[in-house]
C-alpha beads as a LAMMPS data file, in Angstrom:
LAMMPS data file: protein, C-alpha beads

235 atoms
234 bonds

1 atom types
1 bond types

-500.0 500.0 xlo xhi
-500.0 500.0 ylo yhi
-500.0 500.0 zlo zhi

Masses

1 110.0

Atoms # bond

1 1 1 285.878 -202.965 108.446
2 1 1 289.375 -204.227 108.795
3 1 1 290.441 -207.816 109.090
4 1 1 293.620 -209.274 110.521
5 1 1 295.606 -211.936 108.775
6 1 1 295.364 -215.325 110.465
7 1 1 298.528 -216.692 112.069
8 1 1 300.255 -219.564 110.380
9 1 1 299.378 -223.087 111.398
10 1 1 302.985 -223.744 112.416
11 1 1 303.066 -220.719 114.754
12 1 1 299.654 -221.667 116.184
13 1 1 300.832 -225.177 116.985
14 1 1 304.042 -223.845 118.562
15 1 1 302.094 -221.485 120.852
16 1 1 299.668 -224.258 121.868
17 1 1 302.499 -226.698 122.588
18 1 1 304.646 -224.134 124.469
19 1 1 302.334 -221.504 126.015
20 1 1 304.906 -220.683 128.711
21 1 1 307.006 -218.897 126.111
22 1 1 304.314 -216.218 125.878
23 1 1 303.862 -216.006 129.649
24 1 1 307.607 -215.403 130.101
25 1 1 307.710 -212.653 127.458
26 1 1 306.659 -209.361 129.082
27 1 1 306.313 -207.456 125.812
28 1 1 304.082 -210.124 124.281
29 1 1 301.887 -210.275 127.381
30 1 1 301.474 -206.485 127.324
31 1 1 300.426 -206.662 123.673
32 1 1 297.826 -209.360 124.423
33 1 1 296.407 -207.417 127.371
34 1 1 296.215 -204.242 125.294
35 1 1 294.388 -206.113 122.496
36 1 1 291.931 -207.495 125.030
37 1 1 291.232 -204.001 126.362
38 1 1 290.589 -202.683 122.860
39 1 1 288.000 -205.383 122.188
40 1 1 286.198 -204.529 125.431
41 1 1 285.679 -200.896 124.436
42 1 1 286.301 -197.626 126.237
43 1 1 283.211 -197.782 128.487
44 1 1 284.309 -200.853 130.433
45 1 1 286.773 -200.674 133.262
46 1 1 289.083 -203.684 133.285
47 1 1 289.941 -204.103 136.962
48 1 1 292.012 -207.171 136.215
49 1 1 294.140 -205.209 133.750
50 1 1 294.627 -202.397 136.258
51 1 1 295.672 -204.898 138.925
52 1 1 298.133 -206.511 136.542
53 1 1 299.663 -203.132 135.686
54 1 1 300.126 -202.361 139.360
55 1 1 301.661 -205.751 140.025
56 1 1 303.968 -205.323 137.062
57 1 1 305.047 -201.884 138.298
58 1 1 305.663 -203.302 141.772
59 1 1 307.700 -206.163 140.289
60 1 1 309.848 -203.687 138.344
61 1 1 310.556 -201.738 141.536
62 1 1 311.455 -204.944 143.375
63 1 1 313.835 -205.936 140.588
64 1 1 315.500 -202.504 140.720
65 1 1 315.868 -202.793 144.491
66 1 1 317.275 -206.299 144.114
67 1 1 319.890 -205.089 141.635
68 1 1 320.814 -202.173 143.921
69 1 1 321.254 -204.487 146.920
70 1 1 323.450 -206.873 144.928
71 1 1 325.554 -203.983 143.592
72 1 1 325.989 -202.598 147.126
73 1 1 326.990 -206.037 148.418
74 1 1 329.620 -206.454 145.704
75 1 1 330.927 -202.935 146.366
76 1 1 331.156 -203.639 150.094
77 1 1 332.964 -206.927 149.437
78 1 1 335.427 -205.165 147.129
79 1 1 336.035 -202.540 149.825
80 1 1 336.690 -205.236 152.416
81 1 1 339.240 -206.866 150.130
82 1 1 341.060 -203.546 149.698
83 1 1 341.183 -202.970 153.458
84 1 1 342.395 -206.523 154.129
85 1 1 345.236 -206.232 151.602
86 1 1 346.256 -202.856 153.015
87 1 1 346.281 -204.203 156.583
88 1 1 348.406 -207.208 155.619
89 1 1 350.898 -204.962 153.843
90 1 1 350.968 -202.585 156.811
91 1 1 351.914 -205.447 159.152
92 1 1 354.872 -206.601 157.039
93 1 1 357.622 -204.015 157.886
94 1 1 360.085 -204.811 160.652
95 1 1 361.256 -201.220 161.214
96 1 1 359.396 -197.928 161.629
97 1 1 361.018 -196.167 158.674
98 1 1 359.833 -198.852 156.238
99 1 1 356.424 -198.824 157.915
100 1 1 356.013 -195.096 157.277
101 1 1 357.347 -195.168 153.720
102 1 1 355.092 -198.103 152.792
103 1 1 352.088 -195.956 153.681
104 1 1 352.810 -193.686 150.737
105 1 1 353.358 -196.511 148.270
106 1 1 351.994 -200.050 148.657
107 1 1 349.387 -199.273 151.334
108 1 1 348.072 -196.240 149.416
109 1 1 347.884 -198.348 146.256
110 1 1 345.907 -201.087 148.020
111 1 1 343.469 -198.514 149.404
112 1 1 343.022 -196.879 146.010
113 1 1 344.025 -193.383 147.186
114 1 1 346.534 -190.946 145.704
115 1 1 348.426 -190.172 148.905
116 1 1 348.539 -190.858 152.635
117 1 1 349.726 -188.499 155.353
118 1 1 350.429 -189.478 158.952
119 1 1 350.126 -186.446 161.230
120 1 1 351.642 -186.680 164.703
121 1 1 351.500 -183.969 167.332
122 1 1 354.644 -183.305 169.362
123 1 1 356.053 -180.779 171.787
124 1 1 359.653 -181.497 170.735
125 1 1 361.608 -178.937 168.736
126 1 1 363.259 -181.537 166.513
127 1 1 359.981 -182.998 165.266
128 1 1 360.295 -181.432 161.811
129 1 1 363.826 -182.834 161.440
130 1 1 362.602 -186.347 162.286
131 1 1 359.742 -186.023 159.811
132 1 1 362.146 -184.896 157.101
133 1 1 364.186 -188.071 157.443
134 1 1 361.076 -190.226 156.977
135 1 1 359.867 -188.587 153.772
136 1 1 356.736 -186.625 152.961
137 1 1 354.326 -189.164 154.500
138 1 1 355.012 -188.090 158.085
139 1 1 353.838 -184.608 159.080
140 1 1 354.601 -183.178 162.515
141 1 1 352.386 -180.567 164.146
142 1 1 352.120 -178.717 167.410
143 1 1 349.606 -179.802 170.081
144 1 1 346.074 -179.098 168.894
145 1 1 346.937 -179.274 165.196
146 1 1 344.829 -182.392 164.562
147 1 1 341.656 -180.879 166.025
148 1 1 342.131 -177.633 164.098
149 1 1 342.765 -179.460 160.824
150 1 1 339.719 -181.711 161.112
151 1 1 337.211 -179.400 162.814
152 1 1 338.549 -175.942 162.006
153 1 1 337.252 -173.345 164.446
154 1 1 334.041 -175.266 165.072
155 1 1 333.551 -176.962 168.424
156 1 1 332.251 -180.357 167.357
157 1 1 332.296 -183.722 169.141
158 1 1 335.260 -185.674 167.772
159 1 1 334.451 -188.338 165.177
160 1 1 336.658 -191.327 164.436
161 1 1 336.334 -190.801 160.665
162 1 1 335.578 -187.587 158.783
163 1 1 334.906 -187.654 155.040
164 1 1 334.915 -184.408 153.111
165 1 1 335.617 -182.729 149.823
166 1 1 338.624 -180.406 149.655
167 1 1 338.356 -177.034 147.959
168 1 1 341.848 -175.802 148.829
169 1 1 344.692 -178.220 149.453
170 1 1 346.572 -177.702 152.725
171 1 1 350.217 -177.190 151.778
172 1 1 351.464 -178.024 155.267
173 1 1 349.827 -181.453 155.145
174 1 1 350.298 -182.331 151.484
175 1 1 353.417 -180.297 150.728
176 1 1 354.346 -179.476 147.146
177 1 1 352.716 -182.560 145.694
178 1 1 352.299 -183.028 141.971
179 1 1 348.506 -183.299 142.176
180 1 1 345.598 -181.560 143.802
181 1 1 343.689 -183.346 146.542
182 1 1 339.960 -182.844 146.057
183 1 1 338.598 -185.198 148.746
184 1 1 339.997 -186.794 151.860
185 1 1 339.246 -189.172 154.700
186 1 1 340.562 -188.113 158.114
187 1 1 341.041 -190.963 160.598
188 1 1 341.688 -189.848 164.164
189 1 1 344.273 -191.914 166.040
190 1 1 344.299 -192.636 169.756
191 1 1 347.936 -193.455 170.391
192 1 1 347.548 -194.409 174.016
193 1 1 347.424 -192.880 177.463
194 1 1 349.761 -189.943 177.963
195 1 1 350.369 -189.460 174.225
196 1 1 349.162 -186.681 171.967
197 1 1 346.635 -187.676 169.292
198 1 1 347.470 -188.424 165.680
199 1 1 345.675 -188.322 162.366
200 1 1 345.812 -190.469 159.244
201 1 1 344.731 -188.591 156.122
202 1 1 343.818 -190.410 152.890
203 1 1 343.813 -187.984 149.975
204 1 1 342.279 -188.452 146.524
205 1 1 342.161 -186.386 143.347
206 1 1 338.611 -187.591 142.713
207 1 1 336.270 -185.090 144.440
208 1 1 333.625 -187.796 144.860
209 1 1 335.815 -190.538 146.366
210 1 1 335.240 -189.244 149.909
211 1 1 332.200 -187.178 150.827
212 1 1 329.819 -186.863 153.788
213 1 1 327.089 -189.465 153.904
214 1 1 329.236 -192.394 152.798
215 1 1 329.681 -195.409 155.055
216 1 1 332.741 -195.295 157.314
217 1 1 332.744 -198.753 158.945
218 1 1 335.629 -200.138 156.866
219 1 1 337.719 -197.000 157.308
220 1 1 337.031 -197.031 161.054
221 1 1 338.272 -200.639 161.159
222 1 1 341.421 -199.708 159.231
223 1 1 342.016 -196.760 161.558
224 1 1 341.658 -199.029 164.584
225 1 1 344.223 -201.481 163.207
226 1 1 346.571 -198.644 162.294
227 1 1 346.510 -196.967 165.708
228 1 1 347.244 -200.298 167.409
229 1 1 350.206 -200.818 165.098
230 1 1 351.414 -197.289 165.910
231 1 1 351.191 -197.956 169.629
232 1 1 353.541 -200.913 169.243
233 1 1 356.050 -198.798 167.324
234 1 1 355.847 -196.000 169.905
235 1 1 356.376 -198.470 172.731

Bonds

1 1 1 2
2 1 2 3
3 1 3 4
4 1 4 5
5 1 5 6
6 1 6 7
7 1 7 8
8 1 8 9
9 1 9 10
10 1 10 11
11 1 11 12
12 1 12 13
13 1 13 14
14 1 14 15
15 1 15 16
16 1 16 17
17 1 17 18
18 1 18 19
19 1 19 20
20 1 20 21
21 1 21 22
22 1 22 23
23 1 23 24
24 1 24 25
25 1 25 26
26 1 26 27
27 1 27 28
28 1 28 29
29 1 29 30
30 1 30 31
31 1 31 32
32 1 32 33
33 1 33 34
34 1 34 35
35 1 35 36
36 1 36 37
37 1 37 38
38 1 38 39
39 1 39 40
40 1 40 41
41 1 41 42
42 1 42 43
43 1 43 44
44 1 44 45
45 1 45 46
46 1 46 47
47 1 47 48
48 1 48 49
49 1 49 50
50 1 50 51
51 1 51 52
52 1 52 53
53 1 53 54
54 1 54 55
55 1 55 56
56 1 56 57
57 1 57 58
58 1 58 59
59 1 59 60
60 1 60 61
61 1 61 62
62 1 62 63
63 1 63 64
64 1 64 65
65 1 65 66
66 1 66 67
67 1 67 68
68 1 68 69
69 1 69 70
70 1 70 71
71 1 71 72
72 1 72 73
73 1 73 74
74 1 74 75
75 1 75 76
76 1 76 77
77 1 77 78
78 1 78 79
79 1 79 80
80 1 80 81
81 1 81 82
82 1 82 83
83 1 83 84
84 1 84 85
85 1 85 86
86 1 86 87
87 1 87 88
88 1 88 89
89 1 89 90
90 1 90 91
91 1 91 92
92 1 92 93
93 1 93 94
94 1 94 95
95 1 95 96
96 1 96 97
97 1 97 98
98 1 98 99
99 1 99 100
100 1 100 101
101 1 101 102
102 1 102 103
103 1 103 104
104 1 104 105
105 1 105 106
106 1 106 107
107 1 107 108
108 1 108 109
109 1 109 110
110 1 110 111
111 1 111 112
112 1 112 113
113 1 113 114
114 1 114 115
115 1 115 116
116 1 116 117
117 1 117 118
118 1 118 119
119 1 119 120
120 1 120 121
121 1 121 122
122 1 122 123
123 1 123 124
124 1 124 125
125 1 125 126
126 1 126 127
127 1 127 128
128 1 128 129
129 1 129 130
130 1 130 131
131 1 131 132
132 1 132 133
133 1 133 134
134 1 134 135
135 1 135 136
136 1 136 137
137 1 137 138
138 1 138 139
139 1 139 140
140 1 140 141
141 1 141 142
142 1 142 143
143 1 143 144
144 1 144 145
145 1 145 146
146 1 146 147
147 1 147 148
148 1 148 149
149 1 149 150
150 1 150 151
151 1 151 152
152 1 152 153
153 1 153 154
154 1 154 155
155 1 155 156
156 1 156 157
157 1 157 158
158 1 158 159
159 1 159 160
160 1 160 161
161 1 161 162
162 1 162 163
163 1 163 164
164 1 164 165
165 1 165 166
166 1 166 167
167 1 167 168
168 1 168 169
169 1 169 170
170 1 170 171
171 1 171 172
172 1 172 173
173 1 173 174
174 1 174 175
175 1 175 176
176 1 176 177
177 1 177 178
178 1 178 179
179 1 179 180
180 1 180 181
181 1 181 182
182 1 182 183
183 1 183 184
184 1 184 185
185 1 185 186
186 1 186 187
187 1 187 188
188 1 188 189
189 1 189 190
190 1 190 191
191 1 191 192
192 1 192 193
193 1 193 194
194 1 194 195
195 1 195 196
196 1 196 197
197 1 197 198
198 1 198 199
199 1 199 200
200 1 200 201
201 1 201 202
202 1 202 203
203 1 203 204
204 1 204 205
205 1 205 206
206 1 206 207
207 1 207 208
208 1 208 209
209 1 209 210
210 1 210 211
211 1 211 212
212 1 212 213
213 1 213 214
214 1 214 215
215 1 215 216
216 1 216 217
217 1 217 218
218 1 218 219
219 1 219 220
220 1 220 221
221 1 221 222
222 1 222 223
223 1 223 224
224 1 224 225
225 1 225 226
226 1 226 227
227 1 227 228
228 1 228 229
229 1 229 230
230 1 230 231
231 1 231 232
232 1 232 233
233 1 233 234
234 1 234 235
């Protein structure tokens, strides 16, 4: 037979005077329940112990879900702050040239992307010359270029925002940049009645920054603000 050493009188008095300390300690409660099961023997089913284990497992899952919801809320709030700062910066310029150049610097920095490209379709022959004067941010394409770039040869219903990973960087869109774009967000732009469509492309070196399945509400909002700003400049 084996005997266990009795607990000290001081510890016994502390437990009696503050029993909630044991109730709040999960590890200690598990040890007490396990000791109780051992004294009952292997032939007795402890339904209360089984119920407690299930409740404990359910509580752990609820705590994990709670942490996930809080993390998602903080992430969404951080994303909103980025979009708000980018929108405010985008509304600052008083001329179109500064507006376009800011996209590749301050606005891109606020959005946390490595580059931004504004693609405009045009039927004019001097479109490339105009784009050259405004830097690498503005890209000019022929009618239909936006649809081909976003959808390829597939006939798909147009989506306001398309998120995807990039396996081969498009040199016409990104030019001879000093980095490789591995994911991008494509925001279609409705520039008004009688005008050809446009496209705002946010490029990132991180292949996981933009990928299908992510939420697009904030990017759709930013695209809506951007196309309204573009309409004013085009007017």
